[in-house]
N, C-alpha and C positions, 0 to 999 in steps of 0.2 A: 271676265267681268268687265263691263264698261266703266271708264273713268267718268267723273262727274262732268268734265267738259264735253266728253263725247255725247253724254245724255242730254246735256244742254243744246248741243248743236243739233241733235236729232229732234228735240222739242221745237227749237226754233225753225227748223225746216218745216214742220208741219203747221207751226204757227203762221208762217209766210203764206202757205196754201189756204189756210183758214181766213187770213186777212184778205187775200185777193177774192175769195168767195164772198165775204162780207161786203166788200166794196162793189162786186158785181151784183149782189142782191139789192144793195142801196141804190145802184144806178138803175137796175130794172124796176124798181118801186118808185123811182124818182124822188127819193129822199136824200140823195147825195149833195153834199155841199162842201165848200173848202173847209168849213168849221168842222164838219164831221171827219173828213180826212184828217185834219190836223189833231183831232182828238184820238182818233184810231192810232196814228203814228205815234203820238205822245204817250198813250197808255201802253202800246206795244213795246216801245223802246224802253219805257220804264219797267216793264214786266221782265224783259230780257236781262236787264241790269239787276233786278230784284232776284232772279234766278241764279244769276253768278254770284251775288252776295250770299245767297243761301248755300250754294255749293262751297264757297270759300269757308264759310262758317262751319259747315258740317267736316270739311276736310281738316280744319284746325282742331275740332272738338273731338274728333276721333283719337287724336294723339294725347289728349289731356286726361287728367285723373277725373274719374266720374263726377265728383263734387264740383270741381272746378268747371268742368265742361257744362254741366248743368247751368250754372250761373252764367257762363259765357254765352251759351245759346239762348238763354232768356233775354240777356241784354241786347244781343244782335237782333233777336226778334222784335224787341220793343223799338229799336232803332229802325228796322224795316217798316213797321207799323207807322211811326212818326213820319217817315219819308213818303209812305203811301197816302197818308193824310195831307201832307203838303202837296202832293201831286193832285189830289182831288180839290184841295182849296184853289190851287193855281188854275185848274180847269174851270172851276167855278167863276173865279174873278176875270179871267181873261175872255174877252168877247170873242176872240178868234179861235177859240178851242171849245168844242162842244163837250159837255159833261157826259152824255150818253156814249159818244164815241170813245172817250177815255176810259169810261167803265167796261165797255166792250173790250177795248185794248187790254185792260188789267185782267180780264177773264180769259183771254186767249190761250195763256199757258195751260190753264185748267181744262179748258175745252179741248185743246190739242192733246194732252195726256189722256183725257177721256177717250178721244177718237182712237188714239194709238193703241190703247188697252182694249177697247171694246171691238175693233175691227182687226187687230193684228197687222196694222199697216206697216210696221218695221220688219215684220217676217216676210211680208209681201215684197217690200223694196229690197230686202236681201236675197230674195229668190227662194225662201224656205216656204215650206207648207204652212198654211195659216192654221 
């Protein structure tokens, strides 16, 4: 069984590929700009940090008593939601960050996980049958 850090690293690898594909599509459709790239990078970096916070929360919650774990996970979830809201507010207020790019960056982990699960990319990378 994979550790949470190994799972995050595999998600990040796919995120990087999807990030590059989004940049290529933006370049081909002539919608690329510095603001869009900053938004993509801002949202993607925050998403990676958010995944890491989630993994740390789950690792700690597994060792706790179920009643305490529920409250701990809920409090950490609310903290992550507040931080996500702050990221979106910063993206809205800053003229050098595109909000659409930030939202796409925030969605990259979900897209990456969906791609890995739908197409079995992890099995293909490791050389196993899909």
